[in-house]
C-alpha positions in Angstrom: 10.5 121.9 85.5 13.7 120.2 84.1 14.7 123.2 81.9 14.2 125.6 84.7 16.3 123.4 87.0 19.1 123.2 84.4 19.1 126.9 83.9 19.4 127.6 87.6 22.3 125.2 87.8 24.2 127.0 85.0 26.6 129.3 86.9 29.8 130.7 85.5 33.3 130.7 86.7 34.5 131.4 90.3 35.9 134.9 90.7 36.7 136.1 94.3 38.9 138.6 95.9 39.8 137.4 99.4 41.9 140.4 100.4 41.2 144.1 99.6 43.7 147.0 99.4 47.4 146.9 99.1 48.6 143.4 100.1 52.0 143.0 101.8 54.3 140.1 101.6 55.2 140.0 97.9 56.3 138.9 95.4 53.2 137.2 94.1 52.6 134.5 91.6 49.7 133.3 89.5 49.0 129.6 89.3 47.0 128.9 86.1 45.2 125.8 84.9 46.2 125.4 81.2 43.1 125.2 78.9 40.6 124.8 81.8 37.4 124.3 79.8 38.8 122.0 77.1 40.4 119.9 79.9 37.2 119.4 81.8 35.4 118.8 78.5 37.8 116.0 77.6 38.2 114.4 81.0 34.5 114.0 81.9 31.4 112.5 80.4 28.4 114.8 79.9 24.6 114.5 79.8 22.9 113.7 76.5 19.5 112.3 77.4 17.1 112.8 80.3 16.6 109.6 82.3 14.3 110.7 85.1 13.0 113.5 87.3 12.4 113.3 91.1 11.2 115.5 93.9 11.7 115.3 97.7 14.1 112.3 97.8 16.7 111.5 100.4 20.3 112.1 99.3 21.1 108.4 99.6 18.4 107.5 97.0 20.8 108.8 94.3 23.9 106.9 95.4 23.3 103.9 93.1 22.0 106.0 90.3 25.2 108.1 90.1 27.2 105.0 89.2 25.9 105.2 85.6 24.0 108.5 85.5 24.6 112.2 85.9 22.5 114.6 88.0 21.3 118.2 88.3 19.6 119.0 91.5 18.2 121.7 93.9 19.5 120.7 97.3 19.7 121.9 100.9 23.2 121.8 102.3 24.8 122.4 105.6 28.5 122.9 104.7 31.6 124.2 106.3 33.3 124.4 102.9 32.8 127.5 100.7 32.4 125.4 97.6 28.7 125.5 96.5 27.8 128.3 94.2 24.8 130.5 94.8 23.5 133.3 92.5 22.5 136.4 94.6 21.7 139.8 93.1 23.6 139.2 89.9 26.7 137.9 91.8 28.0 134.4 92.4 28.8 133.7 96.1 30.1 130.7 97.9 28.6 130.7 101.4 29.0 128.3 104.4 26.3 127.1 106.7 22.8 126.0 105.8 21.2 127.1 102.5 19.6 125.9 99.2 21.7 125.7 96.0 21.7 124.2 92.6 24.4 121.6 91.7 25.4 119.3 88.9 27.1 115.9 89.3 30.4 117.2 90.8 28.8 119.2 93.5 26.2 116.6 94.3 28.9 113.9 94.7 31.1 116.2 96.8 28.2 117.0 99.2 26.9 113.4 99.2 30.4 112.0 100.1 30.8 114.4 103.1 27.1 114.2 104.2 26.7 117.9 103.6 23.4 117.4 101.7 20.4 117.5 104.1 17.6 117.4 101.5 17.1 116.9 97.8 14.2 119.2 96.7 14.2 118.2 93.1 16.6 116.4 90.7 16.9 115.3 87.1 19.2 112.5 86.1 20.8 111.9 82.7 22.4 109.3 80.6 26.1 110.2 80.0 28.6 109.9 77.2 32.0 111.1 76.1 30.9 114.1 73.9 34.0 116.2 73.6 37.3 114.3 73.7 37.4 114.0 69.9 36.6 117.7 69.4 39.1 118.8 72.0 41.9 116.6 70.6 41.2 117.8 67.0 41.6 121.5 67.8 44.6 120.7 70.1 46.4 119.1 67.2 45.4 122.1 65.0 46.8 124.5 67.6 50.2 122.7 67.5 50.2 122.7 63.7 49.3 126.4 63.4 51.8 127.4 66.1 54.6 125.6 64.3 53.6 127.4 61.1 53.5 130.8 62.8 49.8 131.2 61.8 48.7 133.4 64.6 45.2 134.0 63.3 44.2 130.4 63.0 45.9 129.6 66.3 43.7 132.2 68.0 40.7 130.8 66.1 41.4 127.3 67.5 41.7 128.7 71.0 38.3 130.3 70.6 36.8 127.0 69.4 38.2 125.3 72.5 37.0 127.9 75.0 33.7 129.1 73.5 31.9 125.9 72.6 30.4 125.2 76.1 28.6 128.5 76.1 26.6 127.6 72.9 24.9 124.9 74.9 23.7 127.4 77.4 22.7 130.1 75.0 19.3 131.7 75.2 17.3 132.8 72.2 17.7 136.4 71.1 14.5 138.0 69.9 14.9 141.0 67.5 12.1 143.5 66.8 12.5 146.2 64.1 10.4 149.4 63.8 10.8 152.6 61.8 12.2 155.5 63.8 13.6 158.8 62.5 16.5 159.9 64.7 18.3 161.9 62.1 20.3 159.0 60.8 22.5 158.9 63.9 23.9 155.6 65.2 23.3 154.8 68.9 23.3 151.6 71.0 22.4 151.2 74.6 21.5 148.6 77.2 18.3 149.4 79.1 16.6 147.7 82.0 13.0 147.0 81.2 10.6 147.7 84.1 8.0 145.6 82.4 9.9 142.4 82.0 12.6 142.9 84.5 15.2 142.0 81.9 17.9 143.9 80.0 17.0 145.1 76.5 19.5 146.3 73.9 18.2 149.2 71.8 20.0 150.1 68.6 19.2 153.1 66.2 20.6 152.8 62.7 19.5 154.1 59.3 16.2 155.4 60.6 15.3 152.1 62.3 15.1 151.0 65.9 16.2 147.5 66.7 15.1 146.1 70.1 16.8 142.9 71.2 16.3 140.8 74.3 16.8 137.2 75.5 13.7 134.9 75.8 13.5 131.2 76.1 16.1 128.6 75.1 18.2 128.9 72.0 18.1 126.5 69.1 20.1 123.3 69.8 20.8 124.4 73.4 21.4 121.8 76.1 21.9 123.8 79.3 22.6 120.6 81.3 25.9 120.3 79.4 26.9 123.9 79.9 26.1 123.6 83.6 28.2 120.5 84.1 31.2 122.0 82.3 31.3 125.2 84.3 30.8 123.3 87.6 33.5 120.8 86.7 35.8 123.8 86.1 34.9 125.3 89.5 35.8 122.1 91.3 39.2 121.9 89.5 39.8 125.4 90.7 38.6 124.4 94.2 41.2 121.5 94.3 43.9 124.0 93.3 42.9 126.4 96.1 43.0 123.6 98.6 46.4 122.4 97.5 47.7 126.0 97.8 46.0 126.4 101.2 42.7 128.3 101.4 44.3 130.9 103.7 47.1 131.6 101.2 44.8 132.3 98.2 44.5 136.1 97.7 42.4 136.0 94.5 40.9 133.5 92.1 39.3 133.9 88.7 37.9 130.9 86.7 41.1 129.1 86.0 43.8 130.7 88.1 44.7 131.8 91.7 47.1 134.4 93.0 49.3 133.6 96.1 52.5 134.8 97.6 55.6 133.3 96.1 56.7 132.0 99.5 53.6 129.7 99.6 54.6 127.7 96.5 
């Protein structure tokens, strides 16, 4: 139950186009959050140990628990704010009104404070710790060092180490199956939708062999609760930026940035 709950709450960055077509009123500017993922990793504590699992509790039940614990929950909300992420047909949407959604600590606290949460269907709570500030600071210092030395390759590597770590905690296991297959020695690679499993399968032909790869189960050393918290924390930083700019002024957003008209700065 807990792993499924964590997996449902793991949702990526917010990417929305609020206006379509040719937009008048330029020039336009992009407001960008510098190093979004490293910033939220450094500035927040993250789950490291499961402390409890609950079903069908009132929202207020968790008020005292959230003083020292983190949470992942499936909740019912009634919200006027388009802030809670919902996965629908492979897309991420941010509806308003009454619906069910999955949240981590940032979303739960946001809804609890404003009384948007009408029901807590199930929830897991976690002990928390500062997991990443040392990691982020180390590679930040390395980036400064390599930039001063003009070492572009290692500078880029440090950037990848900053931005890619969170995804390793949410990684699923990749199953690889080999079989002999004579296709004349040609190399091909394609992604195919499996009608049997309902999942995407990657099929590669190389050196008279067929390699079939697909995702199944949790990856080794994964901790989806961490990845889910990092991405939601980033979405709420972006939400704060959107509110400061004025929601009606935001033309487009993508993970760590928004586009607005220059006159609305």
